[in-house]
C-alpha positions as CSV (number, residue, x, y, z in Angstrom):
1,M,201.2,-73.9,228.9
2,L,203.5,-75.8,226.5
3,V,200.9,-78.5,226.0
4,E,198.4,-76.0,224.5
5,E,201.2,-74.7,222.2
6,K,201.9,-78.2,221.0
7,L,198.1,-78.8,220.3
8,R,197.9,-75.5,218.3
9,K,201.0,-76.6,216.3
10,T,199.4,-80.0,215.7
11,I,196.2,-78.4,214.4
12,T,198.1,-76.1,212.2
13,S,200.1,-78.9,210.7
14,L,197.0,-81.0,210.1
15,E,195.4,-78.1,208.3
16,R,198.5,-77.6,206.2
17,T,198.4,-81.4,205.5
18,L,194.9,-81.1,204.1
19,I,195.8,-78.0,202.0
20,N,198.8,-79.7,200.5
21,L,196.7,-82.8,199.7
22,E,194.1,-80.6,197.9
23,K,197.0,-79.0,195.9
24,G,198.2,-82.5,195.1
25,D,201.5,-82.1,196.9
26,K,201.8,-85.4,198.7
27,L,205.4,-84.9,199.8
28,A,204.6,-81.6,201.6
29,A,201.5,-83.2,203.0
30,K,203.5,-86.1,204.4
31,C,206.0,-83.7,206.0
32,D,203.2,-81.7,207.6
33,L,201.6,-84.9,208.9
34,D,204.9,-86.1,210.3
35,H,205.2,-82.7,212.1
36,A,201.7,-83.1,213.5
37,R,202.6,-86.6,214.8
38,D,205.8,-85.2,216.5
39,Y,203.8,-82.3,218.2
40,I,201.2,-84.8,219.4
41,D,204.0,-87.0,220.9
42,E,205.8,-84.0,222.5
43,G,202.5,-82.7,223.9
44,F,201.6,-86.1,225.3
45,W,204.9,-86.4,227.2
46,L,204.7,-82.9,228.5
47,L,201.3,-83.5,229.9
48,Y,202.3,-86.9,231.3
49,D,205.3,-85.3,233.1
50,E,203.0,-82.5,234.5
51,I,200.6,-85.1,235.9
52,K,203.3,-87.4,237.2
53,D,205.0,-84.5,239.0
54,K,201.7,-83.9,240.9
55,I,201.4,-87.5,242.1
């Protein structure tokens, strides 16, 4: 399911955000955090559409 893939990508991006913060690389951390936000948004709408199609 695409939703699970987006969740996995979200978790990976959040983990990379923390790693980059520990390294002191705030720019890379912000980019990874932005990617996580995008994956959350995409996953939400995929799930919404799946549910809406069943109603």
